[in-house]
FINUSE-331112 format. One line per 3 residues: number of its first residue (from 0); their letters; for each residue x, y, z of C-alpha. Coordinates in pm, 1 decimal, always signed. Example, Ala and Ser with C-alpha at 12.3 -4.5 7.8 and 13.67 -1.06 7.14 Angstrom:
% residues 2
0> AS> +1230.0:-450.0:+780.0  +1367.0:-106.0:+714.0 .
***
This chain:
% residues 389
0> MSE> +0.0:+0.0:+0.0  +111.5:+354.7:-67.2  +210.1:+597.0:+207.6 .
3> MMT> -4.3:+878.8:+65.8  -360.0:+875.3:-65.5  -398.7:+1008.0:-419.1 .
6> TQA> -639.6:+1298.5:-459.5  -931.2:+1222.6:-689.4  -1015.0:+1587.9:-753.4 .
9> GEP> -1116.7:+1669.7:-1108.1  -1097.8:+1995.8:-1299.1  -1209.6:+2325.6:-1139.8 .
12> GAF> -1503.3:+2346.5:-1379.2  -1726.1:+2646.1:-1307.1  -1515.8:+2746.6:-1005.4 .
15> REF> -1253.7:+2885.3:-1241.9  -1500.8:+3166.9:-1310.2  -1577.8:+3231.5:-944.0 .
18> DLG> -1430.2:+3548.5:-793.1  -1258.9:+3426.8:-475.9  -1289.4:+3775.8:-329.4 .
21> RVP> -1669.0:+3744.9:-304.4  -1656.0:+3541.1:+16.1  -1482.9:+3589.0:+351.7 .
24> SPS> -1159.7:+3396.8:+395.9  -1147.4:+3114.4:+472.0  -1469.8:+2983.4:+317.7 .
27> FVV> -1612.0:+2661.2:+186.9  -1799.7:+2742.2:-133.5  -2036.3:+2472.2:-262.8 .
30> DEV> -2188.1:+2484.0:-611.4  -2546.0:+2359.9:-590.9  -2546.2:+2299.8:-967.3 .
33> AIE> -2260.0:+2053.1:-928.7  -2436.5:+1884.5:-636.4  -2751.8:+1843.2:-843.9 .
36> RNL> -2549.4:+1707.5:-1135.5  -2407.3:+1438.4:-906.2  -2748.8:+1363.1:-758.7 .
39> KVL> -2899.1:+1314.3:-1105.5  -2631.1:+1057.1:-1184.7  -2699.4:+871.8:-859.7 .
42> AEV> -3075.6:+886.6:-916.9  -3031.4:+736.9:-1263.7  -2826.1:+451.2:-1120.4 .
45> ADR> -3097.8:+391.3:-860.4  -3375.3:+402.6:-1119.3  -3208.6:+172.0:-1371.9 .
48> SGA> -3062.6:-77.7:-1125.3  -3337.3:-81.6:-863.8  -3086.8:-2.9:-589.5 .
51> HVL> -3175.0:+206.2:-285.7  -2922.7:+492.0:-288.3  -2870.3:+671.0:+43.6 .
54> AAL> -2654.7:+978.7:+103.5  -2379.4:+921.5:+360.7  -2402.0:+1211.6:+605.9 .
57> KAF> -2056.6:+1134.2:+746.0  -1909.8:+1266.2:+419.9  -2140.8:+1554.6:+336.4 .
60> SMY> -2411.7:+1682.8:+569.3  -2474.9:+2036.3:+442.9  -2839.6:+2019.7:+537.8 .
63> SLA> -2930.1:+2345.9:+365.2  -2919.4:+2123.4:+55.8  -3135.0:+1852.5:+214.9 .
66> PLV> -3441.3:+1939.8:+1.1  -3230.6:+1888.4:-311.7  -3088.6:+1558.2:-186.2 .
69> RHY> -3435.0:+1441.4:-80.8  -3567.0:+1508.0:-432.7  -3320.8:+1264.0:-590.6 .
72> LGG> -3219.1:+1004.1:-330.4  -3405.9:+761.1:-108.4  -3272.8:+877.7:+225.7 .
75> TCA> -2955.8:+886.2:+432.1  -2716.4:+661.1:+618.3  -2598.7:+766.4:+962.1 .
78> SGL> -2308.7:+678.9:+1190.1  -2482.7:+729.4:+1521.5  -2748.0:+921.9:+1710.6 .
81> YEA> -2677.1:+1274.7:+1590.1  -2655.1:+1187.2:+1220.8  -2965.1:+967.3:+1247.3 .
84> RLG> -3151.9:+1259.4:+1399.2  -3025.8:+1496.5:+1129.5  -3127.5:+1250.4:+860.8 .
87> REE> -3475.5:+1206.7:+1003.7  -3535.3:+1576.9:+1076.1  -3390.3:+1733.9:+762.6 .
90> YGG> -3372.2:+1474.4:+485.1  -3657.6:+1229.3:+534.3  -3679.8:+900.3:+345.2 .
93> EVA> -3503.4:+594.7:+481.5  -3248.0:+620.2:+758.9  -2997.3:+335.2:+786.8 .
96> TFC> -2771.0:+362.0:+1089.9  -2442.1:+184.4:+1147.5  -2223.2:+243.4:+1451.7 .
99> AGY> -1918.5:+48.8:+1562.2  -2056.2:+55.2:+1915.8  -2402.2:+163.7:+2031.8 .
102> KTN> -2451.4:+306.0:+2381.5  -2730.1:+166.4:+2596.8  -2854.4:+513.0:+2690.7 .
105> EID> -2890.3:+610.6:+2323.1  -3019.9:+292.9:+2162.2  -3391.9:+358.8:+2214.6 .
108> EII> -3373.7:+694.9:+2040.5  -3160.3:+552.9:+1758.0  -3410.4:+271.6:+1706.2 .
111> ALS> -3694.7:+523.3:+1689.7  -3511.1:+734.0:+1430.0  -3383.2:+451.5:+1207.9 .
114> DHL> -3538.2:+210.1:+960.0  -3234.4:-20.9:+960.7  -2994.5:-68.6:+1251.0 .
117> IFN> -2668.9:-226.1:+1144.2  -2453.6:-384.1:+1412.6  -2078.0:-425.5:+1404.2 .
120> SPM> -2062.9:-752.6:+1595.2  -2282.8:-1047.3:+1690.5  -2249.8:-940.7:+2055.4 .
123> QKA> -2399.9:-596.2:+1992.2  -2665.8:-749.0:+1772.1  -2763.1:-995.0:+2046.5 .
126> RFL> -2782.5:-716.1:+2307.2  -3028.5:-503.3:+2112.6  -3203.7:-747.5:+1876.1 .
129> AKC> -3518.4:-782.8:+2085.9  -3562.9:-404.2:+2112.9  -3525.5:-363.0:+1735.1 .
132> KAA> -3771.0:-640.8:+1655.2  -4022.2:-509.7:+1908.2  -4008.0:-171.5:+1733.5 .
135> GKQ> -4052.7:-335.2:+1391.6  -3708.7:-224.5:+1271.1  -3481.2:-423.4:+1042.4 .
138> VGL> -3149.7:-551.0:+1172.0  -2824.6:-568.2:+979.5  -2482.3:-711.4:+1053.2 .
141> RIN> -2169.2:-552.1:+914.2  -1920.4:-802.4:+782.2  -1551.0:-776.8:+709.4 .
144> PEH> -1499.1:-952.2:+374.0  -1134.4:-1015.9:+469.2  -1048.0:-897.8:+119.2 .
147> SEG> -851.3:-573.2:+100.2  -885.2:-317.8:-176.7  -772.7:-12.3:+22.5 .
150> EVA> -502.2:+223.2:-99.6  -392.5:+329.7:+251.2  -398.4:+86.7:+546.0 .
153> KYD> -561.4:+323.5:+797.0  -851.2:+379.7:+552.1  -891.1:+7.8:+479.1 .
156> PCA> -1169.3:-156.2:+685.6  -1030.5:-495.4:+584.1  -678.1:-433.6:+712.3 .
159> PCS> -544.7:-689.3:+962.3  -703.4:-662.1:+1308.3  -963.8:-413.2:+1181.4 .
162> RLG> -1229.7:-326.9:+1437.5  -1491.0:-272.9:+1164.1  -1724.5:-557.7:+1080.7 .
165> TPI> -1748.8:-922.7:+1173.0  -1484.0:-1124.1:+985.7  -1671.6:-1325.4:+725.9 .
168> SQL> -1485.5:-1637.4:+834.0  -1663.7:-1606.9:+1171.8  -2017.3:-1620.0:+1030.4 .
171> TPE> -2233.6:-1902.9:+1163.0  -2607.8:-1969.6:+1165.1  -2607.6:-1842.7:+1523.0 .
174> TMQ> -2439.7:-1510.1:+1438.2  -2688.3:-1462.9:+1151.5  -2992.8:-1528.8:+1368.6 .
177> GVD> -3241.4:-1241.2:+1343.8  -3035.9:-1064.6:+1074.4  -3240.0:-907.9:+791.2 .
180> GVH> -2945.8:-778.4:+590.5  -2570.3:-780.7:+555.1  -2363.7:-463.0:+527.4 .
183> MHT> -2010.6:-429.2:+393.7  -1809.5:-112.0:+348.5  -1468.9:-184.2:+201.8 .
186> LCE> -1395.3:+90.4:-50.6  -1261.9:+446.1:-36.8  -1295.6:+673.4:-340.9 .
189> QGF> -1276.3:+376.0:-579.2  -1420.4:+251.6:-906.4  -1635.6:-50.3:-985.8 .
192> APL> -1364.3:-316.3:-1026.9  -1272.1:-331.5:-654.2  -1640.8:-380.8:-569.2 .
195> ART> -1667.7:-666.3:-819.6  -1356.8:-834.6:-680.0  -1487.5:-798.6:-325.4 .
198> WDA> -1819.5:-957.6:-418.1  -1640.4:-1244.8:-592.2  -1456.5:-1309.4:-264.7 .
201> VEP> -1769.4:-1278.1:-50.0  -2046.0:-1444.0:-252.1  -1946.3:-1810.7:-202.1 .
204> ILK> -1933.9:-1763.6:+175.8  -2259.3:-1566.8:+195.9  -2453.9:-1793.9:-38.5 .
207> PYM> -2578.7:-2033.5:+235.0  -2730.6:-1737.0:+421.0  -2883.3:-1547.9:+128.9 .
210> QGL> -3223.1:-1714.4:+144.4  -3286.7:-1563.4:+486.1  -3182.0:-1208.2:+390.2 .
213> KWL> -3395.5:-917.8:+272.6  -3113.6:-689.3:+161.2  -2745.6:-639.9:+94.6 .
216> NFG> -2582.3:-305.4:+166.2  -2254.4:-236.0:-14.7  -2178.2:+76.4:+190.1 .
219> GGH> -1989.7:+371.1:+46.8  -1660.6:+456.8:-115.8  -1805.4:+415.3:-465.1 .
222> HIT> -1700.1:+708.2:-687.0  -2012.1:+664.8:-898.1  -2021.2:+1026.6:-1016.0 .
225> RED> -1660.5:+1035.1:-1133.7  -1634.7:+1061.2:-1510.0  -1442.8:+735.3:-1551.5 .
228> YDR> -1661.8:+522.6:-1320.9  -1813.6:+220.9:-1499.4  -2176.5:+290.9:-1413.5 .
231> EAL> -2311.7:+43.0:-1667.0  -2121.2:-235.1:-1492.7  -2254.8:-123.4:-1153.9 .
234> IAF> -2612.4:-121.0:-1281.9  -2575.4:-470.8:-1428.4  -2411.5:-589.8:-1104.8 .
237> VQK> -2702.3:-468.9:-889.7  -2960.9:-607.7:-1129.7  -2794.9:-950.2:-1127.2 .
240> IRA> -2779.2:-970.3:-746.6  -3143.4:-864.9:-715.2  -3253.8:-1119.3:-973.3 .
243> TYG> -3036.2:-1402.8:-841.1  -3115.0:-1370.9:-471.5  -3441.3:-1173.3:-453.7 .
246> VDV> -3292.1:-915.4:-218.0  -3290.0:-536.8:-214.3  -2952.6:-371.1:-273.0 .
249> YLE> -2836.3:-57.0:-94.0  -2554.3:+180.8:-187.3  -2434.8:+457.5:+45.1 .
252> PGE> -2231.7:+710.2:-155.2  -2084.4:+997.3:+41.3  -1810.8:+1172.3:-151.5 .
255> AVA> -1993.8:+1086.1:-476.6  -2276.1:+1321.7:-372.1  -2039.3:+1617.3:-341.2 .
258> LDA> -1754.8:+1518.0:-573.9  -1592.5:+1823.5:-736.9  -1873.0:+2040.6:-599.3 .
261> GVL> -1688.7:+2259.8:-349.9  -1371.7:+2458.3:-291.2  -1199.7:+2593.5:+18.4 .
264> VGE> -1095.2:+2954.9:-33.6  -798.3:+3089.3:+159.9  -567.2:+3387.7:+185.5 .
267> VLD> -192.5:+3436.1:+218.6  -100.8:+3590.5:+556.6  +278.5:+3596.1:+548.7 .
270> LPE> +569.7:+3494.2:+326.0  +872.5:+3394.9:+536.7  +1174.3:+3195.5:+414.9 .
273> NGM> +1354.6:+2904.0:+579.3  +1546.4:+2693.4:+333.5  +1268.5:+2755.3:+81.3 .
276> PLA> +987.3:+3007.7:+31.2  +704.7:+2954.8:+282.1  +347.9:+3082.9:+283.4 .
279> ITD> +145.4:+3111.4:+602.3  -225.1:+3095.5:+515.9  -554.5:+3124.0:+700.5 .
282> ISA> -634.7:+2767.4:+594.8  -512.0:+2515.3:+848.2  -461.5:+2153.3:+751.2 .
285> TCH> -504.6:+2064.8:+1118.6  -829.2:+2256.3:+1167.5  -989.9:+2270.6:+824.3 .
288> MPD> -859.5:+1972.6:+624.1  -741.9:+1716.6:+881.4  -738.5:+1436.3:+621.1 .
291> VIE> -437.6:+1613.7:+467.7  -245.4:+1501.4:+776.2  -441.3:+1189.8:+868.4 .
294> APY> -455.1:+1014.1:+529.2  -220.6:+1179.5:+434.4  -293.8:+1336.8:+97.8 .
297> RPA> -208.1:+1644.7:-101.4  -517.3:+1849.5:-193.6  -536.1:+1983.7:-547.1 .
300> LMD> -477.5:+2358.4:-582.3  -693.8:+2538.6:-835.6  -483.5:+2643.0:-1136.5 .
303> EAK> -155.9:+2517.9:-993.9  +132.1:+2588.1:-1234.0  +371.3:+2320.2:-1359.0 .
306> QGY> +662.1:+2565.7:-1343.6  +709.5:+2895.1:-1166.3  +739.8:+2996.6:-802.0 .
309> SYR> +712.6:+2720.6:-541.3  +603.5:+2764.6:-180.9  +533.9:+2538.8:+115.0 .
312> LGG> +182.8:+2628.1:+228.9  +88.0:+2590.1:+593.2  -167.4:+2706.8:+842.3 .
315> PSC> -161.1:+2966.5:+1121.6  -167.0:+2716.7:+1410.6  +126.7:+2638.4:+1639.1 .
318> LAG> +141.1:+2273.4:+1530.3  +470.8:+2219.5:+1347.8  +301.1:+1965.0:+1122.0 .
321> DVI> +26.6:+2205.3:+1009.9  +155.9:+2185.6:+654.2  -70.9:+2154.6:+350.0 .
324> GDY> +201.0:+2086.9:+94.4  +436.4:+2235.8:-164.2  +271.0:+2421.7:-452.0 .
327> TFL> +383.1:+2614.2:-757.8  +237.2:+2943.7:-879.5  +289.3:+3132.8:-1205.1 .
330> HPL> +386.3:+3449.0:-1016.9  +537.0:+3539.3:-679.1  +273.5:+3531.2:-405.9 .
333> EVG> +167.2:+3845.2:-223.7  +23.0:+3889.7:+124.9  -356.0:+3909.3:+94.8 .
336> ERF> -368.4:+3698.2:-221.4  -655.8:+3451.5:-249.5  -630.6:+3089.9:-362.9 .
339> AFL> -854.7:+2779.5:-348.3  -822.7:+2406.2:-295.2  -1045.3:+2182.5:-505.0 .
342> DQA> -1294.6:+1912.2:-406.8  -1335.4:+2020.9:-45.3  -1712.0:+1980.3:-0.8 .
345> HYS> -1687.3:+1623.0:+126.6  -1489.0:+1507.0:+430.7  -1363.8:+1859.0:+505.0 .
348> MVK> -1662.6:+2055.5:+635.5  -1763.0:+1761.6:+852.8  -1417.3:+1735.8:+1012.9 .
351> TNT> -1331.4:+2096.5:+1097.7  -1224.0:+2191.4:+1451.2  -1111.6:+2498.7:+1644.3 .
354> FNG> -774.0:+2384.9:+1777.0  -561.0:+2687.3:+1875.7  -872.8:+2903.1:+1846.0 .
357> VPL> -837.9:+2897.5:+1467.4  -1171.1:+3023.0:+1326.1  -1396.2:+2785.7:+1134.8 .
360> PTI> -1445.0:+2863.3:+764.0  -1761.1:+3034.5:+646.5  -1999.8:+2812.0:+448.2 .
363> ALW> -2130.6:+2961.0:+123.7  -2368.4:+2824.4:-139.6  -2316.5:+2930.1:-500.4 .
366> NSE> -2522.9:+2861.8:-811.2  -2284.7:+2849.2:-1106.3  -2571.8:+2896.3:-1354.1 .
369> TDD> -2741.4:+3199.4:-1198.1  -2430.3:+3327.6:-1012.6  -2644.7:+3362.5:-699.9 .
372> LQI> -2431.2:+3350.0:-384.1  -2558.6:+3290.5:-30.3  -2358.3:+3298.9:+289.9 .
375> VKQ> -2520.2:+3000.8:+460.1  -2332.6:+3016.3:+788.2  -2058.1:+3217.9:+954.7 .
378> FGY> -1880.6:+3116.6:+1273.0  -1748.4:+3338.6:+1549.0  -1589.3:+3333.8:+1890.6 .
381> EHF> -1901.7:+3184.6:+2046.5  -1864.1:+2867.3:+1839.5  -1513.8:+2824.7:+1978.0 .
384> KER> -1612.2:+2907.6:+2336.4  -1929.8:+2698.4:+2355.6  -1732.7:+2377.8:+2296.8 .
387> LS> -1527.5:+2441.9:+2608.9  -1611.5:+2489.0:+2975.1 .
***
């Protein structure tokens, strides 16, 4: 496996025409036209394949766009109580909830909010099965296919000793008792071929249990809206499983909903030198794009030059590792200059934090067809203070 995750960001598209000075810095700017374009693709896949397509709130939960998402998709998948509540209150449709560990004092509310409860282990399933059945809710078990397709080990749910899912080799009639569906989430920003290989590895082992199942859930990580994704193969794949086993099929795209639909706008604060030109910015990898450090990966810079003036961009925090990466510009940078990182709508907004008191980025909604711009939310000192005591 590689040490660094490869960015899947596409071209800037309409954002190349967006005046970065129109929003405060830093700001997430999301193009609702791009979101709708992605949703139409997902809706077509659902319609032609018969799959239930749910939006993964863990990746993109900008609920001001919930009416748009609700128009095209069948509901949401949640990772716990708060996302389940957001899905039920704002999005409607089905709510499928998976959590690696449910808390006893939250389970009743989660059951009430969810249509499907997916358990990580037979032990958790056994603890809460009776409550779910009494409430008329469907029960799922997450499995670990024990077949790795991940690019980076820490993002691979099938890595050795993974805590996510019941190893498929441990399935028995007892562990499957009361289970309505099986869930597997093994991909991360990947195409169709890894899904097909995973199913080839899983199908022979699951086959004895299929007659008792109502659905299969293939989780997320499918880059269905990427231009080079083999959607025809996915549609045929879902159709075949439905026809062969008489089960419903669920897909839970997250990044695919917001792929190439948002940028993070920043500003140059200072230009020191230490062995190479440096640029201190008001975008912090630590606070605004933690996956840059965690994955790690190098976010794509809008209109980065192949040759010119190179700088190491980093944030304003005191963390020595708050470094975004080395980037090249056509001209020397100036203090106050604006720039933007691509494909930041998913897995950035949902992960921001206020370490060091670094302000959270503004959230703006742009329509690239009408040029209408709305400042959806701005954050201030109170958002920093209210998290503390």
